[in-house]
C-alpha positions in Angstrom: 98.4 81.6 126.4 95.2 80.1 127.0 94.4 78.4 123.5 98.7 77.3 123.6 97.7 75.4 126.8 94.7 73.2 125.6 96.0 70.0 125.4 95.8 69.6 121.7 98.7 71.6 121.2 100.4 71.8 124.3 102.5 68.5 122.4 103.8 71.3 120.3 104.5 74.4 123.0 105.9 74.8 125.7 105.3 77.6 128.4 108.5 79.1 128.2 108.0 79.0 124.8 104.9 80.2 124.1 105.8 83.1 126.5 108.6 84.3 124.2 106.3 84.1 121.1 103.3 86.4 122.9 105.9 88.9 123.9 106.9 89.1 121.2 103.6 89.9 119.3 102.7 92.0 120.9 106.4 94.3 121.2 105.4 94.1 117.1 101.4 94.2 116.9 99.0 97.2 116.8 95.8 96.9 117.8 91.9 97.7 116.0 88.8 98.6 117.5 86.1 96.4 116.3 83.2 96.9 116.0 79.9 95.9 115.4 81.1 92.7 114.1 78.3 91.0 110.5 77.3 87.6 110.8 79.9 87.0 107.0 80.8 83.3 108.2 79.2 80.2 108.4 80.7 79.7 112.1 80.3 83.3 114.4 82.7 82.1 116.9 85.5 83.1 113.3 83.6 86.2 112.1 85.8 88.3 114.3 89.2 87.7 112.4 87.0 88.4 109.5 86.6 91.7 111.1 89.9 91.8 111.8 91.3 91.0 108.2 88.9 94.3 107.1 90.3 96.7 109.4 93.4 95.8 109.6 93.3 95.3 105.2 94.9 92.4 105.6 95.9 90.4 102.6 96.6 86.8 104.0 94.4 85.3 106.6 96.3 82.4 107.5 94.5 79.3 109.9 93.6 75.4 110.0 90.1 76.1 110.6 87.8 74.7 107.4 84.6 77.0 107.8 87.4 80.0 107.1 89.6 78.4 104.2 86.5 77.6 102.7 86.3 80.7 102.1 89.3 81.4 99.9 89.9 84.6 100.0 87.2 87.8 101.9 87.5 91.0 100.0 91.2 90.8 98.9 92.7 89.1 101.6 93.5 85.8 100.8 92.9 82.6 103.3 95.4 80.3 103.8 96.2 77.4 105.4 99.7 77.2 106.6 100.5 74.7 104.4 99.8 77.4 101.5 101.1 79.8 103.2 104.5 77.9 103.4 104.5 76.7 99.9 103.9 79.7 98.3 105.4 82.9 100.2 108.7 81.0 102.0 
């Protein structure tokens, strides 16, 4: 919720819609514990996402973060923008 409340995102999400989305995701999500997070990305703040993709055995990571999309792939996990994901899968 904190990220969706930032000015650059708040214009896209009404607070009520964000709360409904979070409730939906919480009901259908799984927790994955992360241990030590090795450095893998040029932005160290993004390393946890790569570790989460590894631990969860994710096939696809959808992000707009260029530090991640420039990697294109991490193990067997494809790293796609939303536009790429929509074009390939929807």
